[in-house]
C-alpha angles and dihedrals in degrees: 000000000000147000119258133190139168149161132220111201093200095160090057094233128145115348113266107253117224092223090060093054091044090053091051092047096048095054082076100051089126089063092054117019094158100071149329137228138189138187128181120181118242091245093049092240098120140023133183129190136185141191112201132220100182112225110133120038100000094200123116090242088069093060123120152278085052127192137198121246097282097033095244094119122047129179141196114187139183118194136023137292098210096191095048093119090057092051095046097071090047090054092045090054087055091057103266118142123210126212096190128069098233112339115155089203090065090051088058091054096051093040089055090048091051104040106013116218089338086077086087089075087065098052124096107189150062118287152156108196137184116195124186111202103196092183093064099022090238131143118209124198118190134184122194121258098263097032098245091149121048126227125185133188143176137188112229130170096332095321136102110218121191139175147155090253134035093230089067091055091048088056089066110102116265096008108156122234113209137135120259096221095196088056089050089055091053092043089062088060104037104028086236140049115267115233138286090035129064129197087260113084109238097017118101137185124220111243118239114271092026139109131200126207127192121191132201091271091060094252111151119202121186118191136175110235098178136038120169093227090063089061106040124113107198113237095201110148094017113129115255091238090060092047089051091050091052092047093054094042093052093042091050088053092049092050092046092052090051092056090066105116145120091220132056118291125202140170134244103231121194097163094247123125095265101050091038092052089046090052095048093048091046090054094053108113092351113149098181123070115284109226121205131183131199134182129203143149140271091259142357110277129200091243095043133021122197117257098204092118093059093041091054090050091054092044091053090049090055094039090234132164097246127206129189139184132188120214131209134197087261090062089055096048092045091051098046097095091048090045092057092044096051096041091062089196126024117286096182097201111112088208085084086083099059090039089059093047095047088049089051090048091054094045093048088055094055099263117131101178130041134184116226133197103231118137104035096096091051094049099043104030101256099161124091088213089061091054089051092049090047089059091047091053090057090052092046093059093054111111097256111157111257090235090062092053091048091048091051089049090051092050092051089050094050089048089062095253100118092117094049126107090239092058092046094051092048090047090055090049092050091048094048093244124139111272091220115071097167143308092275124043128169115184129012120236091260090044091055093048090053093047098049126086118261089255093056093041088058092046094051098039108140091009127116137182089248082089088073091055101043098091092047092050091048091055090047093052092046099045114019113111090208115031095200125146090245093054090048090054092050094044094048093049090047088057102038123007097039101046098034102035117015099032092037091056090048093050097045097042097042092046090049084065092042091247128132118227121204126195116210095178089059097053099135093234090053090048091051090052093047092050089051091063115097115248091236089062095049093051100030114163088004091286119145114239089001098162096040091051090049090051090050096053110120091026100064129039120246093251089065099034094050101038120120116262109263109162130206105292148167125223092237092147093061095037090057086063087054128058093306092068096058092044093049095044094055093045093050096046093048091049093048090054096050105034128059101226105088136036107250091214092053090049090052090051090049091050090054096044099078093234094137099172091055088053089054090056091053093043090053091056093044094052091045091051092049093052104036105026104028093034096230118154 
């Protein structure tokens, strides 16, 4: 895991100064505290920079930027290629010579030399890669299939500037800081900004499964190289026992790959099915100590109860050395400035806070890499809300006359319920839009319109955040082998909520603690298998995660397998009644009075409504704006 940055001076303007690239690079020292590297071409056309967190091949020869034998191909790389030792002999047979003992970065270089951009088909891993092809004067930017690792870029005065974090791009001289107001509109729905946009005007992020290429003429091409539907093999008619066997076999492989490391590896353990299964499979055949880490709170709250009991059960089952920490509201308030700094753009999920602290807990106990359980709920229908939406979809396809739906919508509106979730779901049904817009939604369309300033209400009149989903739905309709509601939910979250919210929070918060996070459930081969399973098998008998739970029988005890879904949470509701509430209220009111984004009256109503989570979403934006747009410390 590392931080990468670079500049392509395609317009041939002023020579790229080393001190500029060093400044960009060193805004990300937390991503790579173990070393730093820099390369600037002799003609000043290209520059690459790297901060190193040493994990595989700890030798100096494995440092980056790394070049091939004649210096015509150079690479900076953040992430891991888990199957690099399998690819290395194949490349050696084709005549490639390696200078390092077992660097996965060098495998990327020779694979690109041998197969060009098609080398991506060979890689099993998570990665954000920058490749300078000096032979063709082309810069390639690549993000892994699922989008585990972020990669941002911007065009500025005849240059393409890229980095692992936005703050590095902002360190480039003259880079403008302004709000992308369309992204703000979508943020209020999705708690994050859908790719390829960011909340910064002019700065973009590469979507997962895509590469970008810029040539010497300044032409930028962005292309999708992977879509899960192009790699599924439908398992309709296959016995459940066989599906269970394949699930465990592929997951074991994914866990085993993510143990590859020259430094200690641990596991984040909540005590839920996913992290517990991850822990048990990790421990199979393990000779070294298994290290597990759990986070909780100073007491059990009404909105969130600690899961330590279940985590300890799973830890005992795996024989792990288990570590715990309890957080308080003071920990949250103390961390807020760092939270805003490390997020780069708002990730309005309060779980960012415990993710940082559990990462810090692991790092303080000598662990540099941890496996995490993200992705399982999205692949196997683990959310009660999904089950609810699944039932609504079945009602929505019934042949009710359109006039009845419109009449019901009108009645809800006249009853003062335009901002409610019921009204929004019915509106989508009437408009022919998908009911499901993601596993996490903040404000409804009507709620956003009420919240925004009169200027922004006028700008977005007749507009909805469905615009951010259209391209994803078009791909789904064109490629999905089973166009079921459940498959749509999984596919949408694979393309939006996971890469831009859940995985983004894991990347930013773990790297803030200089720790690498790996995601076995989102191994692309495992994802392809999961998306090959019929929806009826995943939700058989109306049971959440039916087929995954069946596969895990015999590995996990009933008290974990049969427990009610809880999810990794934060007691924001209660903490807003504590010191956080007064702090947030003052911040939000002051911002509403000085900035033309929100209606001050609507903010006052929100503050008095008791909807604490919605206040957290607004507070996240306010603090981000203060730090990154207004320049306040």
